[in-house]
C-alpha positions in Angstrom: 43.5 115.5 -128.9 45.5 118.1 -126.8 44.3 119.7 -123.6 44.1 123.0 -125.4 41.7 121.6 -127.9 39.5 120.1 -125.2 39.6 123.1 -122.9 41.1 126.1 -124.6 43.2 128.5 -122.4 41.2 131.8 -122.1 43.0 135.0 -122.9 41.8 138.2 -121.2 40.5 139.7 -124.4 36.9 140.9 -125.0 36.4 142.4 -128.4 39.0 145.1 -128.8 39.5 145.3 -125.0 42.1 143.6 -122.9 45.4 141.9 -124.0 47.0 138.5 -124.0 48.5 137.2 -120.7 52.0 135.8 -121.5 52.4 134.6 -117.9 53.5 133.3 -115.6 50.1 131.8 -115.1 48.3 128.7 -114.0 46.9 127.5 -117.3 44.8 124.7 -115.9 43.2 126.9 -113.3 42.5 129.6 -115.9 40.8 127.1 -118.2 38.6 126.0 -115.3 37.3 129.5 -114.6 37.0 131.3 -117.9 34.5 133.8 -116.5 37.1 135.1 -114.1 39.8 135.3 -116.8 37.3 136.9 -119.2 34.4 138.3 -117.1 31.2 139.3 -118.8 31.0 143.0 -119.6 28.3 143.4 -117.1 30.6 142.4 -114.2 31.8 145.4 -112.3 33.0 146.7 -109.0 34.6 145.1 -106.0 32.9 142.0 -104.4 34.0 139.3 -102.0 35.2 136.0 -103.3 32.1 133.6 -103.6 33.9 130.4 -104.5 36.2 127.9 -102.8 36.9 124.3 -103.9 37.2 121.3 -101.6 40.2 120.4 -103.7 42.0 123.3 -102.2 41.2 122.2 -98.6 43.6 120.3 -96.3 42.6 116.6 -96.1 42.8 114.9 -92.7 43.7 111.3 -93.4 42.8 108.7 -90.7 42.7 104.8 -90.5 39.0 104.7 -91.3 38.9 107.3 -94.1 39.4 111.1 -94.5 37.7 114.5 -94.1 38.2 118.1 -95.3 36.4 121.3 -94.6 35.4 124.6 -96.1 34.6 127.2 -93.3 34.8 130.9 -92.8 38.6 130.5 -92.6 38.8 129.2 -96.2 35.9 131.3 -97.6 35.7 134.4 -95.5 32.2 135.4 -96.8 30.8 132.2 -95.5 29.7 133.3 -92.0 26.4 131.4 -91.7 27.3 127.8 -92.7 30.4 125.6 -92.9 30.9 122.3 -94.8 32.8 119.1 -94.3 33.3 116.5 -97.0 34.0 113.0 -95.5 34.8 109.5 -96.7 34.5 106.3 -94.6 35.8 103.0 -95.8 33.7 99.8 -95.2 33.7 99.6 -91.4 35.2 103.0 -91.0 33.8 104.9 -88.1 33.5 108.6 -87.3 33.6 108.1 -83.5 30.9 108.9 -81.0 30.8 112.7 -80.7 28.6 115.8 -80.4 29.0 119.5 -81.1 27.5 122.9 -80.4 26.3 123.2 -84.0 23.5 121.3 -85.7 24.7 118.9 -88.3 22.9 118.4 -91.7 24.2 115.8 -94.2 23.7 114.7 -97.8 24.9 111.2 -98.8 26.9 111.4 -102.0 27.7 107.8 -102.5 27.8 104.4 -100.8 25.9 103.6 -97.6 26.3 104.4 -93.9 24.7 103.6 -90.5 24.0 106.6 -88.2 23.1 106.4 -84.5 22.0 109.0 -82.0 20.4 109.4 -78.5 18.3 112.4 -77.5 18.1 114.2 -74.1 15.2 112.0 -73.1 17.3 108.8 -73.5 15.5 107.8 -76.7 17.6 106.0 -79.4 17.8 106.3 -83.2 19.5 104.0 -85.7 19.1 104.1 -89.5 20.9 103.2 -92.7 21.3 105.9 -95.4 22.3 105.8 -99.0 22.8 108.1 -102.0 20.5 111.1 -101.9 19.5 110.6 -98.3 19.8 113.3 -95.5 20.3 113.3 -91.8 20.1 116.1 -89.3 21.3 116.0 -85.7 20.4 119.1 -83.5 23.1 120.7 -81.6 24.3 118.7 -78.6 22.8 115.4 -79.8 25.5 112.6 -79.5 25.8 110.6 -82.7 28.1 108.4 -84.8 28.6 107.4 -88.5 29.8 104.0 -89.8 30.6 103.0 -93.3 28.7 99.9 -94.5 29.8 97.2 -97.0 30.6 99.7 -99.8 31.9 102.5 -97.7 30.4 106.0 -98.1 31.1 109.6 -99.0 28.9 112.5 -97.7 28.7 116.2 -97.2 28.1 117.7 -93.7 26.8 121.2 -93.3 26.9 123.0 -89.9 24.9 126.1 -88.9 27.9 128.2 -88.0 30.5 129.4 -90.5 33.3 129.2 -87.9 32.7 125.5 -87.1 35.6 123.1 -87.4 35.4 119.4 -87.7 38.7 119.3 -85.8 37.2 120.7 -82.6 34.1 118.5 -81.8 33.3 116.9 -78.4 34.5 113.3 -78.8 34.1 110.4 -76.4 37.7 109.3 -76.5 38.9 112.9 -76.1 36.8 113.3 -73.0 37.9 109.9 -71.5 41.6 110.7 -72.0 41.1 114.2 -70.5 39.4 112.8 -67.3 41.4 111.4 -64.4 41.2 107.6 -64.1 39.9 107.8 -60.6 37.0 110.0 -61.7 36.1 107.6 -64.6 36.3 104.6 -62.2 34.0 106.4 -59.7 31.6 107.4 -62.5 31.2 103.8 -63.8 31.7 102.1 -60.5 34.6 100.0 -61.7 38.2 99.5 -60.6 40.8 101.8 -62.2 42.7 98.8 -63.8 39.6 98.2 -65.9 40.5 101.5 -67.7 44.0 100.5 -68.9 43.0 99.7 -72.4 41.4 103.1 -73.2 42.8 105.2 -76.0 45.5 107.7 -74.9 43.9 110.6 -76.9 41.1 111.4 -79.4 40.5 108.7 -81.9 38.3 110.9 -84.3 38.0 108.2 -87.0 39.0 104.6 -86.9 38.8 101.3 -88.9 36.2 99.0 -87.4 34.0 96.1 -88.6 31.0 96.4 -90.9 28.0 96.2 -88.7 25.4 93.4 -89.0 21.7 93.8 -90.1 20.0 97.0 -89.1 17.1 95.4 -87.4 19.3 93.2 -85.3 21.3 96.3 -84.1 18.0 98.2 -83.4 16.7 95.4 -81.2 20.0 95.0 -79.4 20.3 98.7 -78.5 16.7 99.8 -78.2 16.3 102.3 -75.3 13.8 101.6 -72.6 12.4 105.0 -73.4 11.8 103.9 -77.0 12.8 105.6 -80.3 13.1 109.3 -80.9 9.7 110.7 -81.9 11.0 112.3 -85.1 13.4 110.5 -87.6 16.8 112.1 -87.9 17.0 110.9 -91.6 15.1 111.8 -94.8 15.0 110.4 -98.3 15.4 113.5 -100.4 16.2 111.8 -103.8 13.1 109.6 -103.4 10.9 112.7 -103.0 8.9 113.8 -106.1 10.2 117.1 -107.4 8.6 120.2 -105.9 9.1 122.0 -109.2 10.0 121.1 -112.8 11.1 122.9 -115.9 14.4 122.4 -117.7 15.4 120.5 -114.6 14.0 119.8 -111.1 14.0 121.2 -107.6 13.5 119.2 -104.4 13.2 121.0 -101.2 13.9 119.7 -97.6 13.0 122.0 -94.7 11.1 121.7 -91.5 7.8 121.4 -93.4 8.7 117.9 -94.6 11.9 117.1 -92.6 10.5 118.1 -89.3 13.6 117.7 -87.2 15.7 120.1 -89.4 15.1 123.4 -87.6 18.2 125.4 -88.5 19.1 124.2 -92.0 16.8 124.3 -95.1 18.0 123.0 -98.5 17.1 122.5 -102.1 18.5 119.9 -104.5 18.6 121.5 -107.9 19.2 119.9 -111.3 19.5 122.0 -114.4 19.6 120.4 -117.8 22.2 121.5 -120.4 21.3 124.9 -121.7 19.0 125.5 -118.7 19.1 128.2 -116.1 18.1 128.5 -112.4 16.1 131.6 -112.9 17.0 135.1 -111.7 16.0 135.3 -108.0 17.1 136.2 -104.5 16.5 134.9 -101.0 14.8 137.4 -98.7 16.0 136.1 -95.3 19.3 134.3 -95.4 22.7 133.8 -97.1 22.9 130.8 -99.5 25.7 128.2 -99.2 26.0 125.9 -102.2 27.7 122.6 -103.0 28.1 121.5 -106.6 27.7 117.7 -107.0 28.1 117.2 -110.7 28.3 119.1 -114.0 29.5 122.6 -114.8 27.8 125.9 -114.1 28.2 129.6 -114.0 26.7 131.9 -111.4 26.5 135.7 -111.6 25.7 137.6 -108.4 24.2 141.2 -108.4 25.2 143.3 -105.4 23.5 146.6 -106.2 25.3 149.9 -107.1 26.2 148.3 -110.5 28.4 145.6 -108.8 28.2 142.1 -110.2 30.6 139.1 -110.4 30.6 135.9 -112.3 32.1 132.6 -111.1 32.5 129.2 -112.7 31.7 126.0 -110.7 32.2 122.3 -111.0 31.9 119.2 -108.9 33.3 119.7 -105.4 33.1 123.5 -105.4 31.4 125.6 -102.8 29.5 128.7 -103.8 28.1 131.5 -101.6 25.5 134.2 -102.1 25.2 136.9 -99.4 21.7 137.7 -98.1 19.3 139.3 -100.6 21.8 139.5 -103.5 20.2 138.7 -106.9 21.7 135.8 -108.8 21.2 133.1 -111.4 23.0 129.9 -112.3 23.4 128.5 -115.8 24.4 125.0 -116.9 27.5 125.6 -119.1 28.2 121.9 -119.7 26.7 119.1 -121.7 25.5 117.0 -118.8 23.0 117.9 -116.0 24.2 120.3 -113.4 23.3 119.2 -109.9 23.9 121.3 -106.8 22.6 121.9 -103.3 21.3 125.3 -102.0 21.4 125.6 -98.2 20.3 128.2 -95.7 20.6 128.7 -92.0 16.8 128.7 -91.6 13.9 126.3 -90.9 12.2 127.1 -94.2 13.3 127.5 -97.8 12.3 130.8 -99.3 13.1 132.6 -102.5 11.7 135.4 -104.6 11.5 135.1 -108.4 12.2 138.1 -110.6 9.8 136.7 -113.1 7.0 136.3 -110.6 7.6 139.7 -109.0 7.3 141.4 -112.3 4.2 139.3 -113.2 2.4 140.4 -110.0 3.3 144.1 -110.5 0.8 146.4 -112.3 1.6 146.5 -116.0 1.6 150.3 -116.2 4.2 150.4 -113.5 6.5 148.0 -115.4 6.0 149.9 -118.6 7.0 153.2 -116.9 10.2 151.5 -115.4 11.4 149.3 -118.3 9.4 150.2 -121.5 9.3 146.4 -122.1 8.8 144.6 -125.4 5.4 142.8 -125.5 7.3 139.5 -125.7 8.9 140.2 -122.4 5.5 140.9 -120.8 4.1 137.6 -122.3 6.9 135.6 -120.8 6.1 136.6 -117.2 4.5 134.0 -115.0 2.4 134.4 -111.9 3.4 131.0 -110.8 4.8 131.2 -107.2 7.3 128.3 -107.7 11.1 128.7 -108.0 11.9 127.1 -111.4 14.7 126.2 -113.8 14.3 127.2 -117.4 
């Protein structure tokens, strides 16, 4: 079967409008985003781009793995959050470092060991696997190591201008400090420093660490462990909401340490829809994990745009803009919704209408009785 039969190339024709596009054109790219080639008739007006693929990002390749990022530089509308996709081989290490921004993470595959120390000298070590989260507040030093099967994960930072290439790393600091100062700080002779790296290591190939409990005992701080876990088992959580899919929410109400990033893991079954809604307090940053979907964003004044998404894509919805997401494939659509906030909040169009006096709705919309019967007073965000 040819590629055209599997994924037909869209022509910019809608009814008797438009015309063929003889090219030059990127046929594969056009086939991946049919709703840009042939937008719905309701799309109108000028809007910012709300999509960027990690596949279009520069990949930094290092001995222990690789990383790539989507920030405000790649997606200019993304001012509130930035994302990094990273892979570590078994024993690969993202070196000891810290940054001004808080770090939130979702484990995509494999397993990793994370470590951290807080300002009171309390230690934290844990192993994470697929569907697990971690969160390190700004300024908290930490590290990430790939375990026996290696790992891949998404990092999200609470500043759109963040860059993974400009963090505070221990090797960078050592190599930027005069040897006599290091010797005085550690009370050792300068010749003991000769083996230090000449610059930032960033990521390196190390050994797979031993059992978690052994390492915990060996590195336990005299001040004890951090009072709140920096990790959370999101996939193990019972769904907060169910319909033609599920929604799992992680924010400061159940992942207490996560004070600046709230998230929802959404799964929409084939033919399902993440209902029409908006977020009343923050922009939304999305990461598509699997499946295929289509999102339409309403920006008022008759402006609306539709974008197609698939695994590895980043989506963005500016503050308060109405939107919905449809599963356009034949497998479940899974994606993350993230916000620079301590709490997840959304407002459902369905619920808003259900809680509005009927006479007011009738004056506005002259609705069919079937529309009125479909409305729900349920407060939950749902997938249908």
